[in-house]
Steps between C-alpha positions, in 0.01 A plus 500: 500500500650267245689178553821682415461744790350255749751222441789624287671161539217336300571555136420298192864395480524396867186288489524360147598145597312482830164400354605134489667505842292354782607613847587236755288447808768661717516805269124549528521452877780757529304755293205501741493709818544297822156610627322274249646193674378600847155403625321817613188425704345846465544501122376142474188583703431798272520272196276247675242770577515625142448146369197453725357837395550425130339158548198621698432823309391338169267270694340788688459699178354201316260420784373857513490593133469188279154350464471122521335460162602298195545813292786606731691172457781657291556761770502231770760309296712814491453527878626142541810587299568814707427332833714198415789721397473701822479185711833392353651770723361321806652175376840665447499634858395157632773335292766738634389418856551133421853574383582707809544821301211704642641595840786427738232447765391137460174555690395786270610306194315182596188694608478684167585182308235303689231768449575549130530128426178434691321766294621315190393163650858370509632355828801721581730274700441194283558709187814655653647153561406352162621812321837479677529138383406613149783755500746249644434262209462751216690397186576149624429265212428204725371670818299795372134515594360698210595548137706182494581418137433156358807281481574262216680254731187436711196304394268733692674802352560644848 
């Protein structure tokens, strides 16, 4: 199937000047199906389970098959890279719980958020509060908490 038969409305002539056009936020929002904006507990729990599996599996494999000798250091460094990448999935789930996007059920959301944050040694409820403050002050030149640019009109630069 070619582009011409799949989407006959997409031709070189019809898309010639669209490369420089950036869609608005509302256009992107309208192009997405409504289901992506709804928290689905069952789907979220499947993603959480997958993240845990992908985080634990490299550790189990490394423990069982990689010798703890200096000659295996490069392989252990590769393991650290893989395990760290997989653990990012756990952090993303924990982060979504903190934003209230994991589930409509607050008890489920806070339980998963608490468990995942605890596994990452981050206090969930304190992080949730400080992160909400961070988002409330994002892009404020004078009130931002992180990435505040230096200012020429202040002696301290802040």
